[in-house]
Rosetta silent file (secondary structure, phi, psi, omega in degrees, C-alpha in Angstrom):
SEQUENCE: MSINDIIKKSFLESRVFSEVDVRKLVICLLLSLILGCLIYLIYKRFYAGVIYSRSFAVTLVGMTVLTCMVTLAISTNVVISLGMVGALSIVRYRTAVKDPLDLLYLFWAITTGITVGAGMFLLAFISFVVMFVMLYVFYHKQSRGAIYIMVVHYDGDASGGEILRKLSGTRHYVKSRTMRGDTNEMAIEVMLKNDNLVFTEKIRELEQVRDVTLIQYNGEYHG
SCORE:     score description
SCORE:     0.000 S_00000001
   1 L     0.000  129.893 -178.207    0.994  -24.954   20.504 S_00000001
   2 L   -82.371  174.307  179.964   -0.830  -25.129   17.154 S_00000001
   3 H   -66.147  -43.138  176.946   -1.367  -22.262   14.658 S_00000001
   4 H   -55.631  -40.402  174.485   -5.100  -22.108   15.770 S_00000001
   5 H   -63.292  -32.903  178.290   -4.007  -21.537   19.406 S_00000001
   6 H   -69.897  -38.147  177.688   -1.697  -18.834   18.341 S_00000001
   7 H   -67.600  -37.915  172.145   -4.372  -17.163   16.409 S_00000001
   8 H   -63.695  -46.482 -176.694   -6.947  -17.352   19.131 S_00000001
   9 H   -70.072  -32.701 -179.409   -4.577  -16.107   21.655 S_00000001
  10 H   -70.784  -33.168  175.560   -3.560  -13.141   19.563 S_00000001
  11 H   -69.005  -45.133 -177.571   -7.234  -12.127   19.145 S_00000001
  12 H   -64.536  -37.495 -178.176   -7.839  -12.476   22.894 S_00000001
  13 H   -83.494  -13.165  178.614   -4.825  -10.573   23.913 S_00000001
  14 L   -63.035  137.089 -176.595   -5.554   -7.745   21.417 S_00000001
  15 L  -129.792   44.185 -173.003   -6.603   -4.615   23.109 S_00000001
  16 L   -67.372  -32.361 -179.293   -7.334   -2.572   20.055 S_00000001
  17 L   -93.027    9.016 -178.435  -10.779   -1.099   21.341 S_00000001
  18 L   -74.337  170.368 -170.628   -9.622   -0.532   24.859 S_00000001
  19 H   -63.861  -47.513 -176.389   -9.536    3.109   26.230 S_00000001
  20 H   -69.568  -35.565 -179.541   -5.719    3.424   26.097 S_00000001
  21 H   -72.866  -29.983  177.396   -5.234    1.949   22.759 S_00000001
  22 H   -66.951  -46.293  172.815   -7.984    4.268   21.254 S_00000001
  23 H   -52.386  -47.230  179.671   -6.250    7.337   22.795 S_00000001
  24 H   -63.945  -44.941 -178.457   -3.004    6.180   21.123 S_00000001
  25 H   -62.894  -46.623 -171.507   -4.608    5.556   17.729 S_00000001
  26 H   -63.272  -46.198 -177.366   -6.237    9.091   17.847 S_00000001
  27 H   -68.954  -39.916 -176.756   -3.048   10.828   18.883 S_00000001
  28 H   -61.988  -53.786 -176.802   -0.918    8.978   16.335 S_00000001
  29 H   -62.910  -41.784  175.370   -3.433    9.652   13.454 S_00000001
  30 H   -62.340  -48.469  178.183   -3.864   13.411   14.325 S_00000001
  31 H   -59.184  -45.671  175.218   -0.100   13.776   14.545 S_00000001
  32 H   -59.502  -37.169  178.058    0.366   12.096   11.172 S_00000001
  33 H   -60.477  -48.597 -178.000   -2.226   14.390    9.703 S_00000001
  34 H   -66.597  -33.771  176.410   -0.504   17.542   11.048 S_00000001
  35 H   -72.501  -32.114  174.463    2.876   16.435    9.780 S_00000001
  36 H   -61.291  -42.980  177.165    1.355   15.449    6.509 S_00000001
  37 H   -60.977  -43.892 -172.422   -0.126   18.939    6.185 S_00000001
  38 H   -67.890  -40.608  178.840    3.251   20.513    7.090 S_00000001
  39 H   -60.806  -40.527  177.434    4.820   18.316    4.249 S_00000001
  40 H   -62.059  -45.104 -178.078    2.210   19.521    1.800 S_00000001
  41 H   -66.184  -31.428 -176.662    3.015   23.184    2.674 S_00000001
  42 H   -69.211  -47.294 -176.842    6.703   22.621    2.331 S_00000001
  43 H   -54.544  -53.854 -173.875    6.121   20.700   -1.141 S_00000001
  44 H   -59.252  -45.023 -175.079    3.969   23.700   -2.256 S_00000001
  45 H   -70.085  -43.131 -175.749    6.366   26.359   -1.151 S_00000001
  46 H   -96.790    7.704 -179.470    9.650   24.835   -2.555 S_00000001
  47 L   -62.405  131.928 -177.287    8.242   23.333   -5.669 S_00000001
  48 L  -129.344   21.662 -177.093   10.451   24.147   -8.606 S_00000001
  49 L   -86.774 -163.198 -174.461    9.155   21.961  -11.437 S_00000001
  50 L   -87.019  -57.958 -174.381    7.213   23.104  -14.592 S_00000001
  51 L  -118.031  123.422  173.712    3.601   22.270  -13.563 S_00000001
  52 L   -66.863  132.264  172.477    2.353   22.095   -9.889 S_00000001
  53 L  -110.361  105.212 -177.947    0.239   19.213   -9.241 S_00000001
  54 H   -65.794  -36.217 -177.833   -2.189   19.804   -6.337 S_00000001
  55 H   -63.944  -46.716  172.039   -3.459   16.285   -6.535 S_00000001
  56 H   -54.112  -45.754 -175.211    0.139   14.916   -5.748 S_00000001
  57 H   -63.547  -34.836 -179.566    0.377   17.329   -2.922 S_00000001
  58 H   -71.097  -28.302 -175.811   -2.716   16.202   -1.322 S_00000001
  59 H   -68.045  -31.031  173.999   -1.537   12.633   -1.911 S_00000001
  60 H   -64.242  -40.563  176.529    1.395   13.268    0.506 S_00000001
  61 H   -62.986  -40.721 -176.400   -1.072   14.103    3.360 S_00000001
  62 H   -78.396  -27.517  171.910   -3.184   11.016    2.753 S_00000001
  63 H   -60.973  -36.331 -179.558   -0.017    8.841    2.240 S_00000001
  64 H   -69.650  -47.642 -171.348    1.265    9.943    5.749 S_00000001
  65 H   -70.458  -45.610 -179.321   -2.020    9.207    7.449 S_00000001
  66 H   -66.805  -38.751 -177.987   -2.660    5.810    5.661 S_00000001
  67 H   -70.207  -34.935  178.638    0.918    4.580    6.343 S_00000001
  68 H   -67.559  -42.416 -175.834    0.462    5.579    9.993 S_00000001
  69 H   -62.023  -50.866  177.441   -2.838    3.632    9.973 S_00000001
  70 H   -62.045  -43.756 -176.749   -1.175    0.485    8.438 S_00000001
  71 H   -62.252  -43.804  176.863    1.802    0.637   10.880 S_00000001
  72 H   -58.514  -42.057  178.070   -0.688    0.842   13.869 S_00000001
  73 H   -73.109  -35.855 -176.069   -2.692   -2.195   12.499 S_00000001
  74 H   -67.963  -52.778 -175.479    0.498   -4.246   11.966 S_00000001
  75 H   -60.124  -19.176 -177.549    1.938   -3.402   15.428 S_00000001
  76 H   -81.653  -37.661 -176.499   -1.408   -4.359   17.090 S_00000001
  77 L  -156.369  139.959 -170.961   -1.910   -7.892   16.171 S_00000001
  78 H   -66.859  -31.062 -173.699    0.060  -10.631   14.344 S_00000001
  79 H   -74.554  -37.002  179.237   -2.994  -11.916   12.458 S_00000001
  80 H   -70.183  -40.467 -175.336   -3.985   -8.374   11.134 S_00000001
  81 H   -60.713  -42.744 -178.434   -0.282   -7.793   10.156 S_00000001
  82 H   -67.216  -38.388  175.100   -0.237  -11.070    8.112 S_00000001
  83 H   -62.050  -40.309 -179.646   -3.570  -10.066    6.427 S_00000001
  84 H   -68.589  -39.259  178.063   -2.364   -6.590    5.810 S_00000001
  85 H   -71.802  -27.988  179.165    0.861   -7.766    4.196 S_00000001
  86 H   -66.270  -47.339 -177.030   -1.078  -10.298    2.044 S_00000001
  87 H   -65.161  -42.717 -175.344   -3.564   -7.507    0.923 S_00000001
  88 H   -81.135  -16.228  176.529   -0.828   -4.882    0.107 S_00000001
  89 L   -72.922  -13.833 -179.946    1.333   -7.459   -1.825 S_00000001
  90 L  -101.547    1.696 -179.437   -1.292   -7.615   -4.593 S_00000001
  91 L   -83.023  136.293  169.552   -1.639   -3.764   -4.997 S_00000001
  92 L  -126.027  128.536  179.347    0.214   -2.387   -7.994 S_00000001
  93 L  -110.068  120.988 -162.644    0.960    1.255   -8.361 S_00000001
  94 L  -118.754   11.351  174.566    1.590    2.279  -11.999 S_00000001
  95 L   -69.269  127.235  178.045    1.744    6.123  -11.630 S_00000001
  96 L   -84.369  136.472  172.373    4.994    7.450  -13.065 S_00000001
  97 L   -98.921  109.294  177.650    6.905    9.883  -10.932 S_00000001
  98 L   -73.715  -39.816 -173.445    8.612   12.319  -13.396 S_00000001
  99 L   -95.810  129.392  178.234   10.393   14.580  -10.883 S_00000001
 100 H   -68.440  -23.568 -175.755   12.933   12.578   -8.707 S_00000001
 101 H   -71.741  -29.742  177.817   12.430   15.372   -5.903 S_00000001
 102 H   -67.093  -29.490  178.035    8.687   14.154   -5.885 S_00000001
 103 H   -66.559  -33.327  177.025    9.840   10.758   -5.101 S_00000001
 104 H   -64.387  -40.739 -173.397   11.801   12.315   -2.124 S_00000001
 105 H   -71.575  -41.375 -174.644    8.602   13.904   -0.932 S_00000001
 106 H   -70.930  -36.803  178.272    6.505   10.687   -1.279 S_00000001
 107 H   -70.457  -33.850  178.060    9.151    8.646    0.635 S_00000001
 108 H   -66.721  -39.131  170.926    9.272   11.290    3.312 S_00000001
 109 H   -65.454  -37.187  172.663    5.618   11.043    3.764 S_00000001
 110 H   -62.171  -45.105 -177.083    5.633    7.294    4.003 S_00000001
 111 H   -72.937  -23.995  171.587    8.545    7.203    6.489 S_00000001
 112 H   -71.775  -43.286  175.787    6.778    9.821    8.679 S_00000001
 113 H   -59.282  -40.468  178.472    3.662    7.754    8.857 S_00000001
 114 H   -59.674  -48.299 -175.604    5.788    4.630    9.797 S_00000001
 115 H   -55.472  -45.573 -172.582    7.623    6.633   12.591 S_00000001
 116 H   -72.228  -44.860  179.070    4.467    8.106   14.012 S_00000001
 117 H   -57.429  -38.365 -178.799    2.583    4.839   13.782 S_00000001
 118 L   -73.183   -7.936 -176.373    5.420    3.116   15.629 S_00000001
 119 L    86.645   12.171  177.033    5.207    5.701   18.478 S_00000001
 120 L   -88.940   59.310 -174.913    8.651    7.276   17.518 S_00000001
 121 H   -61.097  -35.734  179.079    7.430   10.804   17.751 S_00000001
 122 H   -62.074  -42.798  177.155   10.843   12.253   18.588 S_00000001
 123 H   -67.193  -32.314  178.091   12.338   10.733   15.477 S_00000001
 124 H   -71.216  -40.452  172.375    9.610   11.952   13.301 S_00000001
 125 H   -58.540  -50.789  176.434   10.043   15.513   14.555 S_00000001
 126 H   -56.234  -50.153 -172.853   13.898   15.448   14.203 S_00000001
 127 H   -68.132  -34.923  174.703   13.626   13.992   10.800 S_00000001
 128 H   -61.356  -46.241 -179.968   11.052   16.645    9.820 S_00000001
 129 H   -59.360  -50.686 -176.766   13.287   19.437   11.070 S_00000001
 130 H   -57.415  -44.203 -175.705   16.334   17.980    9.216 S_00000001
 131 H   -71.341  -41.958  177.247   14.450   17.622    5.903 S_00000001
 132 H   -55.915  -47.706 -174.779   12.946   21.156    6.194 S_00000001
 133 H   -70.161  -32.381  177.084   16.375   22.764    6.840 S_00000001
 134 H   -62.979  -49.965 -179.921   17.891   20.700    3.999 S_00000001
 135 H   -63.828  -32.653 -175.163   15.186   21.849    1.465 S_00000001
 136 H   -73.318  -41.388  177.557   15.339   25.367    2.608 S_00000001
 137 H   -61.559  -52.968  179.946   19.108   25.614    2.166 S_00000001
 138 H   -62.660  -33.017  177.309   19.121   23.998   -1.261 S_00000001
 139 H   -62.155  -46.291 -172.077   16.038   26.128   -2.372 S_00000001
 140 H   -75.845  -33.390  175.868   17.662   29.413   -1.433 S_00000001
 141 H   -58.004  -42.657  179.259   21.008   28.266   -2.960 S_00000001
 142 H   -67.863  -36.294 -173.035   19.232   27.546   -6.146 S_00000001
 143 L   -84.101    6.610  174.643   17.081   30.735   -6.153 S_00000001
 144 L   -65.199  -25.962 -174.497   20.107   33.076   -6.246 S_00000001
 145 L  -149.799  171.066  179.231   19.906   33.428   -9.992 S_00000001
 146 E  -128.901  147.994 -173.605   17.706   32.475  -12.791 S_00000001
 147 E  -120.211  129.380  177.707   18.554   30.394  -15.900 S_00000001
 148 E  -125.734  154.922  176.422   16.798   30.949  -19.221 S_00000001
 149 E  -115.556  121.500  178.644   16.993   29.260  -22.601 S_00000001
 150 E  -103.036  131.143  179.635   16.622   31.918  -25.288 S_00000001
 151 E  -120.731  127.742 -175.058   15.750   30.787  -28.834 S_00000001
 152 E  -124.166  123.471  172.376   16.337   33.474  -31.654 S_00000001
 153 E  -105.707  132.514 -176.360   15.225   33.098  -35.258 S_00000001
 154 E  -145.634  167.287  175.983   17.157   35.466  -37.482 S_00000001
 155 E  -106.041  143.968  177.447   18.188   36.008  -41.199 S_00000001
 156 L    72.936  142.458 -174.051   21.842   35.880  -42.313 S_00000001
 157 L   -71.638  -31.120 -172.475   24.927   34.475  -40.658 S_00000001
 158 H   -72.987  -19.618  179.594   26.401   37.755  -39.692 S_00000001
 159 H   -70.595  -17.810  175.037   23.453   38.669  -37.434 S_00000001
 160 H   -52.823  -52.745 -177.820   24.527   35.696  -35.197 S_00000001
 161 H   -62.757  -39.337 -175.046   27.633   37.579  -33.921 S_00000001
 162 H   -60.546  -37.067  176.779   25.498   40.789  -33.485 S_00000001
 163 H   -61.462  -49.342 -176.439   23.114   38.834  -31.207 S_00000001
 164 H   -64.487  -40.822  173.494   26.005   37.525  -29.099 S_00000001
 165 H   -50.046  -40.804 -177.852   27.486   41.176  -28.820 S_00000001
 166 L   -70.111   -7.752 -175.858   24.235   42.276  -27.406 S_00000001
 167 L  -109.788   19.054  179.589   24.732   39.689  -24.499 S_00000001
 168 L   -76.743  138.950 -175.645   28.089   40.977  -23.601 S_00000001
 169 L    93.619  -11.043 -179.375   28.283   41.482  -19.789 S_00000001
 170 L  -117.977  135.371  168.687   25.748   38.576  -19.276 S_00000001
 171 E   -61.598  118.612 -176.098   26.833   35.000  -18.724 S_00000001
 172 E  -149.794  158.707  174.702   25.767   32.953  -21.566 S_00000001
 173 E  -142.049  136.482  174.759   26.534   29.810  -23.625 S_00000001
 174 E   -82.975  121.337 -173.342   25.410   28.928  -27.050 S_00000001
 175 E   -89.432  -42.478 -179.511   23.653   25.518  -26.896 S_00000001
 176 E  -157.956  158.001  179.455   22.799   25.027  -30.430 S_00000001
 177 E  -142.068  125.735 -177.787   22.678   26.654  -33.914 S_00000001
 178 E  -126.521  130.311  175.789   20.407   25.463  -36.767 S_00000001
 179 E  -114.363  121.660 -174.338   20.503   26.816  -40.193 S_00000001
 180 E  -125.475   90.212  169.408   17.379   26.288  -42.494 S_00000001
 181 L    66.977 -126.287 -178.436   17.985   28.124  -45.853 S_00000001
 182 L   -84.364   -9.009 -172.768   18.025   31.951  -45.065 S_00000001
 183 E  -102.460  127.843  173.278   16.522   31.442  -41.619 S_00000001
 184 E  -106.387  155.963  179.338   18.775   30.520  -38.723 S_00000001
 185 E  -131.822  133.692  176.096   17.820   29.392  -35.226 S_00000001
 186 E  -122.337  130.597  171.506   20.081   29.909  -32.121 S_00000001
 187 E  -113.520  131.851 -173.742   19.402   28.528  -28.656 S_00000001
 188 E  -136.347  131.957  175.828   21.454   30.283  -25.904 S_00000001
 189 E   -91.083  121.321  177.189   21.570   29.520  -22.288 S_00000001
 190 E  -117.943  130.969 -178.608   21.513   32.724  -20.142 S_00000001
 191 E  -112.353  126.098 -175.042   22.255   33.048  -16.490 S_00000001
 192 E  -126.457  147.807  179.759   21.012   36.119  -14.715 S_00000001
 193 L   -87.164  -13.950 -172.717   21.436   37.298  -11.058 S_00000001
 194 L  -152.792  177.403 -176.543   18.096   39.282  -11.364 S_00000001
 195 L   -90.371   29.338  173.940   15.060   39.516  -13.532 S_00000001
 196 L   -82.919  102.473 -173.979   16.547   42.147  -15.805 S_00000001
 197 L  -107.345   32.832 -176.685   15.565   41.158  -19.235 S_00000001
 198 H   -62.681  -30.351 -172.431   16.455   44.389  -21.065 S_00000001
 199 H   -66.476  -23.269  178.443   18.880   42.380  -23.456 S_00000001
 200 H   -68.174  -36.563  171.666   15.836   40.713  -25.040 S_00000001
 201 H   -63.654  -41.205  176.094   14.569   44.052  -26.334 S_00000001
 202 H   -55.117  -47.666 -175.011   18.029   44.964  -27.593 S_00000001
 203 H   -60.475  -49.895  178.558   18.055   41.653  -29.522 S_00000001
 204 H   -58.545  -29.251 -176.982   14.512   42.112  -30.875 S_00000001
 205 L   -81.085   -3.992  179.801   15.286   45.488  -32.193 S_00000001
 206 L   -72.259  141.612 -176.337   17.989   44.097  -34.465 S_00000001
 207 L   -66.166  -33.520  179.857   16.673   44.191  -38.207 S_00000001
 208 L   -85.561   -3.566  179.779   17.456   40.719  -39.075 S_00000001
 209 E   -85.015  126.909  171.732   15.834   39.127  -35.983 S_00000001
 210 E   -76.341  -48.401 -173.998   12.403   37.625  -36.548 S_00000001
 211 E  -157.313  163.805 -179.187   11.506   36.645  -33.059 S_00000001
 212 E  -138.533  122.938  175.078   12.919   36.020  -29.649 S_00000001
 213 E  -119.316  124.612  178.608   11.582   33.253  -27.214 S_00000001
 214 E  -113.467  129.449 -167.581   12.614   33.128  -23.659 S_00000001
 215 E  -128.592  119.139  179.600   12.074   30.049  -21.593 S_00000001
 216 E   -69.345  135.550 -170.522   12.907   29.720  -17.879 S_00000001
 217 L  -124.602  124.677 -176.876   14.989   26.560  -17.337 S_00000001
 218 L  -112.667   16.070  176.765   15.550   24.885  -14.006 S_00000001
 219 L   111.710  -26.312  178.706   17.874   22.124  -15.028 S_00000001
 220 L  -138.751  154.064  168.734   15.501   19.446  -16.263 S_00000001
 221 L  -104.242  134.892  175.935   12.747   19.092  -18.745 S_00000001
 222 L  -109.876  116.170  177.507    9.445   17.443  -17.996 S_00000001
 223 L   -84.329    0.000    0.000    7.540   15.876  -20.743 S_00000001
């Protein structure tokens, strides 16, 4: 049998537009849309970065649906699958993903679309539940306290010790100390179990302190 015969037979045996297949396509696409929206809500709820990107969150929904569509097209016909592979091979994505956790969500959306498009609905639901539980556990484990970077500008070397004494009873680490003439800068990592920031007022009331800057720190900087 020649290649032409295989191609013709593949087109003739394809039942993409039959009633049964259309029903399957609608079910798969609707299910992928629902799961994509749930991934969107989870990403929005558990996001812990610096700047929330709504466009990336919407991309997760679209990526789930489009991946499901591609999987359905590939599983329907060998000719379409060859054409789809050729078309996708020339596409280049150059958008940088700054947060590794965003890459996890993106891969989650893609694999969900693949499993739904392949008709493995149970696997898609089980994977969704497992991912949700994992993110929920790690989110609440991380949110038990808050970490801040406090930057203090002050005059005189003796004031540095006074600033640290005001932090007694609070878990803290001196990250850096810079001396520029009469003005000093000290960066301190402060770990709190609650949002009690009274110590900043005590430090600001010191005579030699010029200013106090407090920045919430989640473990990573995003440029």
